[in-house]
N, C-alpha and C positions, 0 to 999 in steps of 0.2 A: 592210479593210487591216491585214495584220499588222506590228507593230513588232519590229523584230529588237533584241536583247538586247545592250546595250553592256556591255563588261567593263571593270572598273575595274582598275587598275593594282594594286591589291592582290588582287584575283582570280587576275590572271595570275602574280603573285609567288608566292601560294599555290599555284598550279597547278605551275609550276616547282618547287617546293620538295618537293610532293609526288612528283613523277617523280624527283626526285635522291634523296630518301629511299629511294624504291623500288629506284631502280639500285643504291645502294648496299648495301642489304640482298640484293640478288640476287648481286652481286658477293662479298659476304661467305659467303654459301652456297655458292658455287661455289669460294671457297678453301676453306673447311672440307671440301667435298667432295673435292678435290684433295688435301688433307693426309691425309684418312682412307683414301683408295684407295692413295697411297704409302705409307702406314703397313701397310695391308693387304700388299700386296706385298712389302714389307720383312719383316713377321710370317712369312709364309708362305717367305720365303727363294728367292723367284723372280725376284729382279731382273734376273739374266743372261738366263734363258728368256724373260721379258717382253720386255725389252730386244730379244732377236733376232727375238722373234715380230712385234713392232713394224715393225722395220727390214725384215723379209722382207715384212710386208704393205704397207707403203707403198712398197717397190721394186718390187713388181708394180703396185699401182695407179700410179705413175709411168711404167712401162712401157706400161700400158694408153694412157694419155693420151697418151703421145708416138706411139704407132700410130693415134690418132684422125685 
């Protein structure tokens, strides 16, 4: 007969803290990528062109969803 492993409060706390740290790391990486991407668009001088592209792209996507 197998005995199930019991988890201590310390085990649970350590796991939750590890998940929290990993999540914070991922959030920080996403913020860094966002900043770099924004800086690249600004460096290339394509802010208006990129904004227009996104507006048109999502306008088309929204129209497609409305017709579904």
